[in-house]
All heavy atoms as an XYZ file, in Angstrom:
981
protein
N      94.365     64.151     32.758
C      93.937     63.139     33.707
C      92.421     63.238     33.869
O      91.865     64.320     34.007
C      94.646     63.330     35.042
C      94.225     62.334     36.076
S      95.008     62.673     37.646
C      95.864     61.156     37.881
N      91.769     62.130     33.898
C      90.323     62.046     34.018
C      89.898     62.287     35.464
O      90.503     61.762     36.394
C      89.903     60.654     33.563
C      88.488     60.517     33.181
C      88.292     59.091     32.658
C      86.893     58.905     32.162
N      86.663     57.540     31.730
N      88.846     63.083     35.664
C      88.377     63.336     37.027
C      87.559     62.147     37.513
O      86.921     61.457     36.733
C      87.549     64.615     37.072
O      86.382     64.454     36.305
N      87.562     61.925     38.834
C      86.800     60.785     39.358
C      85.301     61.006     39.150
O      84.840     62.146     39.114
C      87.160     60.755     40.845
C      87.764     62.075     41.143
C      88.272     62.649     39.863
N      84.538     59.920     39.027
C      83.101     60.066     38.821
C      82.414     60.617     40.063
O      82.908     60.473     41.177
C      82.637     58.635     38.531
C      83.666     57.771     39.150
C      84.956     58.531     39.071
N      81.283     61.272     39.865
C      80.535     61.786     41.011
C      79.844     60.633     41.720
O      79.566     59.600     41.139
C      79.506     62.817     40.547
O      78.583     62.203     39.685
N      79.571     60.827     42.995
C      78.931     59.789     43.798
C      77.537     60.255     44.199
O      77.255     61.442     44.230
C      79.768     59.440     45.048
C      81.059     58.786     44.655
C      80.032     60.667     45.888
N      76.665     59.313     44.517
C      75.285     59.633     44.822
C      74.993     59.842     46.285
O      73.856     60.003     46.669
N      75.966     59.844     47.139
C      75.747     60.021     48.575
C      76.970     60.642     49.208
O      77.901     61.049     48.517
N      76.992     60.703     50.527
C      78.155     61.289     51.194
C      79.397     60.412     51.014
O      79.292     59.189     50.924
C      77.744     61.357     52.662
C      76.646     60.368     52.801
C      75.971     60.273     51.472
N      80.523     61.054     50.946
C      81.802     60.346     50.847
C      82.360     60.234     52.263
O      82.517     61.234     52.949
C      82.781     61.091     49.918
C      84.130     60.384     49.903
C      82.212     61.201     48.526
N      82.632     58.993     52.686
C      83.158     58.753     54.025
C      84.548     58.164     53.943
O      84.827     57.326     53.092
C      82.261     57.771     54.779
C      80.837     58.216     55.077
C      80.049     57.064     55.685
C      80.831     59.404     56.002
N      85.410     58.599     54.814
C      86.713     57.974     55.003
C      86.494     56.936     56.098
O      86.249     57.287     57.253
C      87.730     59.027     55.426
C      89.118     58.463     55.641
O      89.244     57.320     56.130
O      90.089     59.167     55.332
N      86.540     55.672     55.744
C      86.193     54.611     56.690
C      87.043     54.677     57.951
O      86.530     54.528     59.057
C      86.344     53.244     56.031
N      88.329     54.901     57.795
C      89.208     54.939     58.957
C      88.906     56.140     59.851
O      88.912     56.035     61.067
C      90.664     54.984     58.495
C      91.645     54.623     59.564
C      93.035     54.415     59.001
O      93.351     54.831     57.893
N      93.879     53.765     59.743
N      88.580     57.257     59.263
C      88.319     58.476     60.027
C      86.899     58.524     60.589
O      86.691     58.887     61.739
C      88.562     59.701     59.133
C      88.327     61.071     59.747
C      89.303     61.319     60.887
C      88.463     62.144     58.693
N      85.901     58.154     59.793
C      84.506     58.345     60.174
C      83.810     57.119     60.760
O      82.762     57.263     61.386
C      83.696     58.812     58.963
C      84.115     60.134     58.448
N      84.716     60.281     57.221
C      84.048     61.371     58.984
C      84.987     61.556     57.018
N      84.596     62.236     58.079
N      84.340     55.909     60.535
C      83.594     54.713     60.927
C      84.322     53.787     61.898
O      83.758     53.397     62.919
C      83.200     53.909     59.680
C      82.227     54.597     58.729
C      82.040     53.764     57.480
C      80.903     54.862     59.411
N      85.548     53.398     61.580
C      86.227     52.376     62.373
C      86.451     52.818     63.815
O      86.849     53.958     64.077
C      87.550     51.982     61.721
C      87.409     51.327     60.349
C      88.774     50.994     59.792
C      86.523     50.106     60.394
N      86.176     51.920     64.726
C      86.310     52.128     66.178
C      85.340     53.166     66.742
O      85.509     53.616     67.866
C      87.745     52.493     66.567
C      88.714     51.363     66.304
O      88.298     50.199     66.463
O      89.871     51.625     65.943
N      84.311     53.521     65.988
C      83.295     54.451     66.491
C      82.236     53.688     67.287
O      81.892     52.558     66.974
C      82.599     55.192     65.343
C      83.488     56.116     64.567
C      83.873     57.321     65.387
N      84.782     58.157     64.642
C      84.765     59.467     64.697
N      83.914     60.099     65.467
N      85.632     60.165     63.994
N      81.725     54.336     68.317
C      80.636     53.767     69.113
C      79.362     53.778     68.283
O      79.071     54.762     67.607
C      80.430     54.605     70.378
C      79.340     54.103     71.284
C      79.737     52.869     72.069
O      80.855     52.784     72.553
N      78.830     51.934     72.201
N      78.604     52.690     68.327
C      77.317     52.591     67.644
C      76.228     52.778     68.696
O      76.232     52.115     69.731
C      77.154     51.233     66.930
C      75.786     51.127     66.277
C      78.257     51.039     65.898
N      75.310     53.708     68.417
C      74.232     54.071     69.339
C      72.905     53.744     68.670
O      72.727     54.038     67.487
C      74.292     55.584     69.674
C      75.668     55.983     70.200
C      73.187     55.982     70.634
C      76.031     55.405     71.520
N      71.956     53.185     69.422
C      70.653     52.871     68.824
C      69.749     54.102     68.808
O      70.143     55.188     69.237
C      69.998     51.671     69.505
C      69.348     51.985     70.838
O      69.519     53.093     71.372
O      68.641     51.098     71.347
N      68.531     53.934     68.329
C      67.590     55.038     68.170
C      67.217     55.684     69.516
O      66.854     56.855     69.567
C      66.331     54.575     67.395
C      65.463     53.652     68.238
C      65.536     55.735     66.856
N      67.345     54.931     70.615
C      67.030     55.458     71.943
C      68.248     56.042     72.650
O      68.166     56.426     73.811
C      66.425     54.344     72.808
C      65.120     53.824     72.249
O      64.318     54.637     71.749
O      64.899     52.595     72.303
N      69.405     56.073     71.977
C      70.618     56.613     72.576
C      71.397     55.606     73.405
O      72.326     55.985     74.120
N      71.037     54.331     73.333
C      71.742     53.293     74.091
C      72.923     52.755     73.296
O      72.810     52.553     72.085
C      70.785     52.152     74.430
C      69.595     52.522     75.309
C      68.644     51.349     75.419
C      70.081     52.960     76.680
N      74.066     52.495     73.955
C      75.216     51.949     73.241
C      74.946     50.517     72.772
O      74.339     49.725     73.481
C      76.334     51.990     74.275
C      75.663     52.078     75.589
C      74.325     52.711     75.368
N      75.405     50.209     71.570
C      75.206     48.885     70.988
C      76.531     48.145     70.909
O      76.681     47.057     71.433
C      74.564     48.988     69.585
C      74.427     47.618     68.957
C      73.222     49.687     69.649
N      77.520     48.739     70.257
C      78.811     48.098     70.033
C      79.753     49.143     69.449
O      79.431     50.327     69.436
C      78.650     46.886     69.081
O      79.887     46.182     69.010
C      78.199     47.304     67.703
N      80.892     48.713     68.950
C      81.779     49.583     68.186
C      81.977     48.973     66.803
O      81.835     47.765     66.621
C      83.156     49.755     68.853
O      83.735     48.476     69.045
C      83.047     50.483     70.177
N      82.325     49.814     65.846
C      82.548     49.353     64.471
C      83.965     48.801     64.376
O      84.930     49.498     64.660
C      82.354     50.511     63.459
C      82.630     50.027     62.043
C      80.963     51.101     63.570
N      84.075     47.541     63.973
C      85.381     46.896     63.826
C      85.843     46.838     62.381
O      87.033     46.826     62.107
C      85.338     45.476     64.399
C      85.116     45.484     65.897
O      85.781     46.277     66.583
O      84.272     44.714     66.378
N      84.902     46.772     61.446
C      85.244     46.659     60.030
C      84.014     47.057     59.226
O      82.946     47.276     59.789
C      85.670     45.223     59.700
C      86.581     45.128     58.480
O      86.734     46.146     57.764
O      87.115     44.044     58.229
N      84.167     47.137     57.917
C      83.032     47.427     57.043
C      82.980     46.401     55.923
O      83.995     45.782     55.598
C      83.082     48.855     56.453
C      84.352     49.058     55.632
C      82.938     49.899     57.526
C      84.386     50.372     54.889
N      81.805     46.212     55.380
C      81.604     45.311     54.244
C      81.197     46.170     53.054
O      80.302     47.009     53.170
C      80.509     44.310     54.592
C      80.312     43.215     53.605
C      79.324     42.198     54.133
O      78.121     42.497     54.164
O      79.778     41.097     54.518
N      81.882     45.990     51.924
C      81.643     46.804     50.736
C      81.018     45.993     49.616
O      81.304     44.804     49.467
C      82.958     47.401     50.225
C      83.699     48.334     51.156
C      85.040     48.724     50.550
C      82.881     49.565     51.454
N      80.209     46.663     48.813
C      79.670     46.098     47.575
C      80.318     46.834     46.417
O      80.625     48.022     46.519
C      78.161     46.302     47.487
C      77.354     45.462     48.420
C      75.864     45.741     48.288
O      75.462     46.626     47.514
O      75.101     45.067     48.990
N      80.506     46.152     45.311
C      81.026     46.793     44.110
C      82.531     46.803     43.996
O      83.093     47.553     43.196
N      83.203     45.992     44.791
C      84.656     45.919     44.727
C      85.080     44.492     45.074
O      84.474     43.843     45.921
C      85.316     46.953     45.678
C      85.011     46.649     47.120
C      86.797     47.050     45.458
N      86.083     43.994     44.383
C      86.608     42.657     44.650
C      87.826     42.770     45.565
O      88.654     43.667     45.391
C      87.010     41.970     43.340
C      85.845     41.647     42.435
C      84.904     40.611     43.022
O      85.393     39.681     43.690
O      83.690     40.756     42.820
N      87.931     41.854     46.494
C      89.066     41.861     47.421
C      90.374     41.663     46.670
O      90.458     40.867     45.735
C      88.885     40.753     48.460
N      91.378     42.396     47.085
C      92.747     42.295     46.569
C      92.895     42.667     45.093
O      93.896     42.336     44.467
C      93.320     40.886     46.796
C      93.392     40.530     48.264
O      93.672     41.440     49.079
O      93.160     39.360     48.612
N      91.902     43.323     44.503
C      92.014     43.809     43.134
C      91.952     45.330     43.144
O      91.135     45.916     43.852
C      90.876     43.263     42.260
C      90.891     41.765     41.973
C      89.668     41.373     41.145
C      92.158     41.358     41.255
N      92.821     45.991     42.369
C      92.778     47.455     42.344
C      91.486     47.953     41.686
O      90.907     47.283     40.831
C      94.001     47.837     41.507
C      94.309     46.622     40.698
C      93.844     45.443     41.485
N      91.051     49.126     42.103
C      89.866     49.753     41.519
C      90.333     50.591     40.349
O      91.185     51.469     40.493
C      89.132     50.618     42.559
C      88.694     49.758     43.742
C      87.943     51.319     41.927
C      88.129     50.550     44.900
N      89.795     50.331     39.181
C      90.230     51.062     37.988
C      89.670     52.484     38.001
O      88.600     52.744     38.553
C      89.789     50.329     36.720
O      88.387     50.222     36.679
N      90.413     53.392     37.391
C      89.992     54.781     37.303
C      88.703     54.863     36.491
O      88.579     54.252     35.446
C      91.097     55.617     36.639
C      90.868     57.114     36.650
C      90.831     57.635     38.083
C      91.981     57.817     35.902
N      87.749     55.586     36.983
C      86.473     55.719     36.303
C      85.442     54.690     36.730
O      84.291     54.755     36.310
N      85.851     53.724     37.552
C      84.909     52.713     38.038
C      83.977     53.329     39.082
O      84.313     54.333     39.717
C      85.657     51.536     38.646
N      82.831     52.725     39.251
C      81.896     53.192     40.280
C      82.524     53.018     41.652
O      83.227     52.046     41.907
C      80.608     52.407     40.200
C      79.815     52.696     38.947
C      78.492     52.035     39.033
N      77.848     52.493     40.273
C      76.570     52.779     40.382
N      75.783     52.642     39.366
N      76.068     53.185     41.535
N      82.229     53.949     42.532
C      82.758     53.881     43.892
C      82.100     52.728     44.647
O      80.916     52.458     44.460
C      82.479     55.198     44.616
N      82.861     52.033     45.495
C      82.266     50.982     46.316
C      81.216     51.577     47.250
O      81.281     52.746     47.627
C      83.437     50.421     47.121
C      84.655     50.932     46.460
C      84.288     52.159     45.714
N      80.260     50.756     47.635
C      79.172     51.177     48.514
C      79.215     50.318     49.775
O      79.408     49.098     49.705
C      77.810     51.013     47.796
C      76.656     51.363     48.717
C      77.774     51.852     46.538
N      79.017     50.936     50.926
C      78.997     50.199     52.187
C      77.698     49.415     52.275
O      76.617     49.978     52.115
C      79.116     51.159     53.389
C      80.430     51.926     53.322
C      78.999     50.388     54.703
C      80.546     53.043     54.334
N      77.799     48.118     52.527
C      76.596     47.305     52.687
C      76.328     46.969     54.153
O      75.179     46.759     54.533
C      76.698     46.019     51.867
O      77.804     45.258     52.286
N      77.379     46.921     54.986
C      77.178     46.594     56.403
C      78.367     47.071     57.235
O      79.481     47.186     56.730
C      76.999     45.098     56.580
N      78.095     47.341     58.491
C      79.137     47.562     59.487
C      79.350     46.234     60.176
O      78.397     45.502     60.444
C      78.694     48.621     60.497
C      78.342     49.987     59.930
C      77.850     50.905     61.046
C      79.524     50.602     59.214
N      80.593     45.895     60.468
C      80.913     44.604     61.079
C      81.455     44.816     62.480
O      82.215     45.753     62.744
C      81.954     43.864     60.237
C      81.598     43.633     58.771
C      82.758     42.980     58.047
C      80.344     42.808     58.638
N      81.065     43.938     63.362
C      81.547     43.971     64.733
C      81.700     42.536     65.213
O      81.118     41.624     64.624
C      80.588     44.756     65.651
O      81.169     44.870     66.944
C      79.225     44.112     65.737
N      82.490     42.324     66.215
C      82.674     40.961     66.703
C      83.942     40.806     67.513
O      84.553     41.792     67.935
N      84.367     39.568     67.716
C      85.528     39.281     68.557
C      86.841     39.547     67.821
O      87.442     38.636     67.268
C      85.357     37.795     68.879
C      84.643     37.244     67.688
C      83.741     38.345     67.214
N      87.303     40.785     67.826
C      88.505     41.131     67.062
C      89.698     41.505     67.942
O      90.768     41.742     67.421
C      88.220     42.288     66.074
C      87.177     41.887     65.064
C      87.830     43.550     66.797
N      89.520     41.552     69.252
C      90.621     41.961     70.121
C      91.843     41.063     69.947
O      92.962     41.547     69.792
C      90.180     41.974     71.583
C      91.256     42.387     72.588
C      91.735     43.806     72.288
C      90.755     42.269     73.999
N      91.630     39.760     69.933
C      92.761     38.830     69.767
C      93.487     39.027     68.457
O      94.713     38.974     68.396
N      92.739     39.270     67.391
C      93.385     39.461     66.091
C      94.116     40.794     66.023
O      95.098     40.914     65.309
C      92.358     39.364     64.950
O      91.359     40.367     65.128
C      91.728     38.000     64.903
N      93.655     41.786     66.754
C      94.379     43.059     66.785
C      95.697     42.915     67.532
O      96.673     43.558     67.197
C      93.521     44.144     67.423
C      92.413     44.588     66.519
C      91.671     45.729     67.098
N      90.622     46.150     66.184
C      89.842     47.175     66.397
N      89.984     47.894     67.490
N      88.919     47.499     65.525
N      95.718     42.066     68.535
C      96.939     41.873     69.314
C      97.902     40.934     68.591
O      99.088     41.216     68.465
C      96.603     41.317     70.713
C      95.819     42.359     71.504
C      97.871     40.906     71.450
C      95.250     41.842     72.810
N      97.386     39.798     68.086
C      98.242     38.765     67.528
C      98.251     38.711     66.008
O      98.993     37.937     65.426
C      97.814     37.400     68.078
C      97.880     37.328     69.577
C      96.715     37.220     70.328
C      99.093     37.392     70.239
C      96.774     37.170     71.711
C      99.152     37.346     71.620
C      97.991     37.233     72.362
N      97.424     39.500     65.348
C      97.367     39.509     63.890
C      96.333     38.538     63.356
O      95.712     37.784     64.090
N      96.143     38.589     62.067
C      95.170     37.711     61.422
C      93.799     38.357     61.336
O      93.634     39.541     61.610
N      92.810     37.569     60.949
C      91.429     38.027     60.834
C      90.509     37.004     61.474
O      90.735     35.813     61.333
C      91.020     38.187     59.369
C      91.679     39.336     58.664
C      91.127     39.533     57.268
N      89.705     39.752     57.191
C      89.099     40.908     57.403
N      89.812     41.948     57.727
N      87.795     41.026     57.283
N      89.454     37.457     62.156
C      88.496     36.479     62.675
C      87.721     35.869     61.509
O      87.576     36.500     60.457
C      87.586     37.318     63.568
C      87.697     38.699     63.041
C      89.082     38.823     62.485
N      87.218     34.664     61.668
C      86.413     34.065     60.593
C      85.195     34.933     60.304
O      84.606     35.511     61.216
C      85.996     32.713     61.171
C      86.851     32.475     62.351
C      87.356     33.794     62.820
N      84.832     35.020     59.050
C      83.687     35.836     58.639
C      82.420     35.427     59.368
O      81.568     36.271     59.669
C      83.498     35.724     57.129
O      82.406     36.495     56.720
N      82.294     34.153     59.681
C      81.085     33.675     60.361
C      80.975     34.193     61.789
O      79.896     34.191     62.364
C      81.078     32.148     60.370
O      82.182     31.660     61.093
N      82.064     34.651     62.391
C      82.043     35.162     63.767
C      81.700     36.639     63.836
O      81.454     37.168     64.915
C      83.408     34.950     64.429
C      83.899     33.537     64.520
C      83.310     32.726     65.652
N      83.233     33.370     66.934
C      84.142     33.305     67.890
N      85.246     32.640     67.706
N      83.937     33.902     69.040
N      81.713     37.331     62.695
C      81.412     38.758     62.678
C      79.909     38.986     62.602
O      79.187     38.265     61.928
C      82.106     39.434     61.500
C      83.629     39.413     61.548
C      84.203     39.983     60.263
C      84.141     40.180     62.752
N      79.447     39.997     63.294
C      78.033     40.373     63.295
C      77.873     41.543     62.348
O      78.629     42.512     62.404
C      77.578     40.751     64.717
C      77.745     39.554     65.645
C      76.139     41.240     64.706
C      77.601     39.890     67.105
N      76.893     41.437     61.457
C      76.658     42.477     60.452
C      75.504     43.381     60.862
O      74.431     42.902     61.203
C      76.349     41.825     59.107
C      77.576     41.239     58.474
C      77.268     40.282     57.335
N      78.491     39.859     56.666
C      79.360     39.004     57.162
N      79.164     38.481     58.350
N      80.450     38.670     56.502
N      75.763     44.683     60.830
C      74.720     45.688     61.021
C      74.457     46.287     59.647
O      75.317     46.985     59.107
C      75.189     46.783     61.986
C      75.566     46.324     63.391
C      76.223     47.454     64.154
C      74.353     45.813     64.115
N      73.306     46.006     59.043
C      73.049     46.498     57.690
C      73.164     48.018     57.607
O      72.724     48.738     58.505
C      71.615     46.050     57.398
C      71.335     44.979     58.387
C      72.187     45.264     59.587
N      73.776     48.492     56.536
C      73.987     49.926     56.360
C      72.660     50.688     56.321
O      72.590     51.816     56.771
C      74.806     50.178     55.103
C      75.114     51.625     54.890
C      74.601     52.436     53.928
C      75.997     52.444     55.680
N      75.110     53.711     54.061
C      75.971     53.741     55.126
C      76.795     52.208     56.787
C      76.708     54.787     55.646
C      77.539     53.260     57.308
C      77.484     54.530     56.736
N      71.599     50.057     55.830
C      70.309     50.752     55.762
C      69.737     51.040     57.150
O      68.816     51.836     57.283
C      69.301     49.998     54.882
C      68.968     48.623     55.368
N      68.091     48.384     56.398
C      69.397     47.411     54.953
C      67.994     47.075     56.596
N      68.787     46.471     55.723
N      70.285     50.422     58.210
C      69.861     50.736     59.578
C      70.568     51.960     60.144
O      70.180     52.469     61.190
C      70.120     49.543     60.507
C      69.157     48.398     60.284
O      68.120     48.616     59.611
O      69.437     47.291     60.773
N      71.627     52.436     59.482
C      72.382     53.610     59.947
C      71.606     54.867     59.590
O      71.226     55.072     58.444
C      73.793     53.646     59.327
C      74.526     54.919     59.709
C      74.588     52.421     59.741
N      71.363     55.709     60.604
C      70.628     56.950     60.349
C      71.534     58.172     60.301
O      71.183     59.172     59.683
C      69.532     57.153     61.406
O      70.105     57.288     62.691
N      72.698     58.116     60.956
C      73.608     59.265     60.951
C      75.017     58.805     61.305
O      75.203     57.855     62.067
C      73.147     60.325     61.946
N      76.009     59.502     60.754
C      77.418     59.270     61.092
C      77.962     60.606     61.562
O      77.995     61.580     60.820
C      78.218     58.752     59.880
C      79.696     58.629     60.237
C      77.665     57.431     59.390
N      78.348     60.646     62.820
C      78.877     61.865     63.423
C      80.002     61.426     64.354
O      80.805     60.582     63.976
C      77.751     62.589     64.165
C      78.065     64.052     64.437
O      79.131     64.527     64.002
O      77.260     64.730     65.091
N      80.047     61.945     65.558
C      81.025     61.493     66.534
C      80.772     60.016     66.848
O      81.687     59.252     67.101
C      80.951     62.343     67.817
C      81.867     61.816     68.893
C      81.285     63.785     67.492
N      79.497     59.632     66.815
C      79.096     58.239     66.938
C      78.352     57.840     65.669
O      77.971     58.690     64.868
C      78.167     58.024     68.149
O      77.005     58.835     67.976
C      78.856     58.367     69.449
N      78.142     56.545     65.516
C      77.314     56.045     64.419
C      75.943     55.766     65.020
O      75.823     54.969     65.949
C      77.919     54.766     63.798
C      76.993     54.205     62.737
C      79.295     55.054     63.225
N      74.922     56.462     64.527
C      73.569     56.310     65.062
C      72.750     55.380     64.176
O      72.809     55.475     62.957
C      72.870     57.656     65.166
C      73.505     58.538     66.189
C      72.552     59.628     66.641
N      73.064     60.284     67.812
C      72.804     59.907     69.057
N      72.036     58.877     69.275
N      73.309     60.544     70.074
N      72.004     54.499     64.839
C      71.126     53.580     64.133
C      69.687     54.060     64.234
O      69.325     54.742     65.192
C      71.226     52.167     64.733
C      72.589     51.499     64.689
C      72.533     50.148     65.385
C      73.076     51.352     63.263
N      68.878     53.669     63.289
C      67.465     54.010     63.302
C      66.612     52.892     63.858
O      65.398     52.894     63.670
N      67.212     51.919     64.542
C      66.500     50.780     65.120
C      66.884     50.642     66.586
O      67.893     51.181     67.031
C      66.810     49.459     64.365
C      66.330     49.530     62.937
C      68.290     49.147     64.403
N      66.071     49.898     67.335
C      66.350     49.638     68.752
C      67.388     48.527     68.886
O      67.406     47.580     68.109
C      65.072     49.257     69.465
C      64.152     50.419     69.657
C      63.091     50.096     70.700
N      62.544     51.315     71.238
C      61.639     52.056     70.618
N      61.197     51.699     69.431
N      61.189     53.160     71.183
N      68.194     48.621     69.923
C      69.272     47.652     70.116
C      68.763     46.253     70.445
O      69.437     45.270     70.153
C      70.222     48.126     71.217
O      69.535     48.240     72.450
N      67.603     46.133     71.050
C      67.071     44.813     71.395
C      66.840     43.956     70.156
O      66.805     42.737     70.236
C      65.769     44.937     72.188
C      65.983     45.214     73.671
C      66.410     46.650     73.949
O      66.052     47.549     73.153
O      67.107     46.859     74.942
N      66.672     44.581     68.986
C      66.444     43.827     67.759
C      67.751     43.386     67.098
O      67.722     42.704     66.084
C      65.626     44.659     66.765
O      66.385     45.777     66.319
N      68.882     43.740     67.683
C      70.186     43.452     67.083
C      70.952     42.429     67.903
O      70.998     42.516     69.131
C      71.020     44.734     66.997
C      70.398     45.896     66.245
C      71.214     47.143     66.468
C      70.301     45.566     64.771
N      71.576     41.483     67.248
C      72.394     40.503     67.962
C      73.718     41.121     68.418
O      74.384     40.580     69.293
C      72.648     39.276     67.090
O      73.270     39.641     65.888
N      74.083     42.259     67.865
C      75.351     42.900     68.220
C      75.330     43.502     69.613
O      76.375     43.747     70.201
C      75.696     43.984     67.203
N      74.160     43.744     70.176
C      74.092     44.428     71.465
C      74.089     43.472     72.658
O      73.967     43.911     73.789
C      72.850     45.318     71.517
O      71.682     44.538     71.444
N      74.239     42.178     72.429
C      74.155     41.245     73.541
C      75.243     41.488     74.574
O      75.012     41.327     75.771
C      74.172     39.790     73.055
C      75.518     39.292     72.617
C      76.039     39.322     71.364
C      76.517     38.699     73.444
N      77.301     38.785     71.346
C      77.622     38.389     72.622
C      76.599     38.395     74.794
C      78.779     37.802     73.101
C      77.755     37.807     75.283
C      78.822     37.511     74.432
N      76.438     41.901     74.160
C      77.523     42.150     75.118
C      77.172     43.341     76.010
O      77.324     43.279     77.232
C      78.860     42.393     74.384
C      79.942     42.807     75.365
C      79.285     41.152     73.623
N      76.689     44.433     75.402
C      76.287     45.604     76.187
C      75.172     45.243     77.169
O      75.194     45.664     78.322
C      75.816     46.722     75.258
C      76.893     47.312     74.392
C      77.818     48.260     75.134
O      77.481     48.707     76.242
O      78.889     48.543     74.588
N      74.195     44.461     76.715
C      73.081     44.070     77.607
C      73.583     43.189     78.739
O      73.167     43.333     79.887
C      71.993     43.350     76.807
C      71.205     44.272     75.905
C      69.956     43.608     75.361
N      70.176     42.313     74.745
C      70.302     42.106     73.441
N      70.219     43.109     72.599
N      70.497     40.896     72.971
N      74.499     42.250     78.426
C      75.032     41.357     79.452
C      75.797     42.154     80.506
O      75.619     41.940     81.708
C      75.934     40.299     78.823
C      76.390     39.263     79.796
C      75.762     38.115     80.128
C      77.580     39.316     80.597
N      76.488     37.431     81.076
C      77.602     38.147     81.383
C      78.619     40.232     80.719
C      78.634     37.876     82.281
C      79.645     39.958     81.617
C      79.640     38.797     82.379
N      76.675     43.063     80.072
C      77.444     43.888     81.019
C      76.497     44.724     81.871
O      76.653     44.817     83.090
C      78.465     44.780     80.268
C      79.070     45.813     81.203
C      79.552     43.930     79.634
N      75.478     45.313     81.247
C      74.504     46.132     81.994
C      73.779     45.297     83.038
O      73.659     45.696     84.193
C      73.504     46.739     81.007
C      72.398     47.551     81.661
C      71.310     47.889     80.681
N      70.626     46.651     80.285
C      69.965     46.521     79.146
N      69.902     47.510     78.277
N      69.363     45.383     78.860
N      73.286     44.110     82.635
C      72.456     43.303     83.521
C      73.248     42.528     84.571
O      72.780     42.345     85.692
C      71.617     42.320     82.700
C      70.633     43.026     81.788
O      70.329     44.215     82.032
O      70.179     42.390     80.819
N      74.436     42.057     84.245
C      75.200     41.203     85.153
C      76.244     41.938     85.988
O      76.635     41.452     87.043
C      75.915     40.093     84.367
C      74.991     39.231     83.543
C      74.071     38.442     84.416
C      73.224     37.511     83.564
N      72.148     36.896     84.286
N      76.703     43.109     85.517
C      77.769     43.802     86.246
C      77.292     45.159     86.762
O      77.287     45.399     87.968
C      79.025     43.963     85.357
C      79.573     42.583     84.984
C      80.083     44.795     86.077
C      80.698     42.601     83.991
N      76.880     46.041     85.865
C      76.544     47.417     86.255
C      75.395     47.447     87.261
O      75.451     48.180     88.248
C      76.196     48.266     85.015
C      77.363     48.285     84.026
C      75.787     49.672     85.417
C      78.631     48.884     84.559
N      74.359     46.664     87.047
C      73.200     46.695     87.953
C      73.529     46.183     89.345
O      72.792     46.451     90.288
C      72.052     45.885     87.362
C      71.412     46.634     86.232
C      69.989     46.240     86.025
N      69.407     47.113     85.018
C      68.657     46.696     84.018
N      68.369     45.422     83.910
N      68.179     47.540     83.154
N      74.620     45.440     89.505
C      75.010     44.933     90.825
C      75.820     45.952     91.622
O      76.018     45.782     92.820
C      75.799     43.645     90.665
C      74.946     42.535     90.119
C      75.734     41.284     89.891
N      74.884     40.295     89.258
C      74.871     39.034     89.593
N      75.665     38.595     90.543
N      74.072     38.196     88.978
N      76.280     46.999     90.962
C      77.016     48.061     91.643
C      76.005     48.940     92.369
O      74.973     49.299     91.789
C      77.826     48.896     90.627
C      78.859     48.014     89.927
C      78.497     50.090     91.315
C      79.558     48.700     88.769
N      76.247     49.299     93.628
C      75.291     50.172     94.327
C      75.033     51.451     93.520
O      75.961     52.136     93.094
C      75.983     50.497     95.646
C      76.913     49.336     95.860
C      77.348     48.912     94.479
N      73.768     51.718     93.252
C      73.382     52.879     92.453
C      73.369     52.604     90.970
O      73.054     53.476     90.171
N      73.675     51.379     90.552
C      73.766     51.045     89.140
C      72.434     50.746     88.480
O      72.387     50.486     87.289
N      71.331     50.784     89.238
C      70.026     50.466     88.666
C      69.284     51.685     88.169
O      68.188     51.579     87.654
C      69.168     49.740     89.698
C      69.686     48.374     90.046
C      68.787     47.667     91.016
C      69.390     46.317     91.373
N      68.612     45.618     92.369
N      69.848     52.869     88.341
C      69.148     54.087     87.901
C      70.138     55.122     87.389
O      71.335     55.019     87.628
C      68.311     54.685     89.039
C      69.141     55.066     90.238
N      69.836     56.232     90.310
C      69.384     54.397     91.396
C      70.472     56.306     91.479
N      70.221     55.203     92.146
N      69.618     56.098     86.666
C      70.441     57.207     86.196
C      70.842     58.069     87.361
O      70.083     58.218     88.328
C      69.682     58.046     85.157
C      69.508     57.317     83.851
O      70.348     56.464     83.542
O      68.531     57.607     83.147
N      72.011     58.706     87.308
C      72.405     59.608     88.389
C      71.482     60.821     88.428
O      70.921     61.244     87.440
C      73.835     60.026     88.014
C      73.971     59.731     86.582
C      73.007     58.633     86.253
N      71.317     61.357     89.629
C      70.428     62.535     89.803
C      71.081     63.791     89.297
O      72.175     64.036     89.285
C      70.030     62.700     91.264
C      69.187     61.514     91.716
O      68.436     60.974     90.894
O      69.292     61.163     92.909
């Protein structure tokens, strides 16, 4: 049996290391969670032949997926927000980005919740002592 080809970077198990992980920006602020990934080098619904190059992650996807998780199906691709893989600086307990969240369209929900809900709670305008 032929051994699999070597890869040029870390090997990640998407389900274990990426999906449903919190995404944190360079300042430690929460951005979103990872709902799906986008791959390069592989065709959908086709098996990967032995000896073929390993697929490469091109983007992390996030968006309105709660309804599809409950009722099935997939959200339209146009509704998903892409976080380019080159913006990822580390994958650990969380996925860390090397950019600020204000530059990302994915963080609008976190900003809205912070500004419209959390700040209205007494003591919600500052860090705890």
